[in-house]
N, C-alpha and C positions, 0 to 999 in steps of 0.2 A: 765156422766163424770163431776167431780167437777173441778172448776176452782181454780186458785192459791189463790184468795181471800178467798174462802171457806177453803182451806187447812191452810192458815195462821190463820183464825178465830178458826178453830178446834185445831190447835197447842196451841193457847193461852188459850182456854177453858180447854184443858187437862193439861197445865202447871198450871193453876189456881186451878184445882182439886187436883193436886199433892201437891201444896203449902198448900191448905186447909188441906189435910190429914196429911201432915208433921207438920203443925202448931198445929193442934188439938192433934196429938200424943205427941207432945212436951209440951202440956198444956200451950201454950202461947196465950194470947188474941191478937186479931187484933190490938188493941190499943198499947199493949206492943211491938209487933213485929214492927209495924210502927215506933214507937219512937226509936227503936234500929237501924233502917236502914234509918231514916230520912224521913219517910212518915207518913201521918195521917191514922186513922182507915178506913176512907172512901176509900182511895186509896188501902189499903190492901184488903178490901171487893171487890172493883171493879176488882183488879187483880185476886182474887180468882174466880170471876165470868167470867173472860175472857173479860171484858169490858175495861180494861186499861192494857197497856203493861208495863212490867218492863223494865227499862233501863238496858242494858247489863252490865254496870259497877256495878249495884246493885246486880246481881246474886251471885257473890262469897261472898258478905257481908251477904246476905240473907241466903245462905247455911250455912255459918259459924255460924250464930245465931241459926239456927235450928240443928246444929251439924251433918251436912251431906256434901257430896261432891256436887258441883254444878250440875254435870250431873245427879244426882239422882232426880232432880226436872224436868228435861227435858223429854218430851214425847218420847217414843220409838215406833218402829214398823211402819207399813204402813201409819198411820195417821200423822206422823211427817214430813209432806210435806216440810216445809222450810229447813229441814236438809238433805233431799234427794239430792244426787249428790255432797255433800261435801266430798272430798277425805278423807279416813280414816286417812291418815298421818296428814292432817290439823287438824282434830278433836283431834287426839292424841297429837299433839303439843300444841293445845290450852289447853287441860286438864293438860298437864305437867306444863305449865306456871301457870295455876290457882292453881295447887297443890303446886307448889314451893312458890308462893306468892299469897295469896287470893286477893290482890289488882291488880293482873295481871302484876306486874313488873318483867320481866324475869331476871333482873340483880341480 
């Protein structure tokens, strides 16, 4: 049985892999991506490896730079432990806010 810490670590490793795949598909270097979202190349590398966590307010900016929706970067399925138990309506509301304004401003 895995503990919550293992689930969180797995979530960030999977998020990092999705970020890596999206970045390479978009043909954007780690350095260029970092510069566009206010991070350095080392931070992007660490995020892709699951060693550093992305701040939540950076997710919509990152997704916009990669030309995708924020939820496309989030792991799905049984290994997405930190998202388990979040009511669907809460997730739906958050995605509506992010799609209305990538900075998360619902007004």
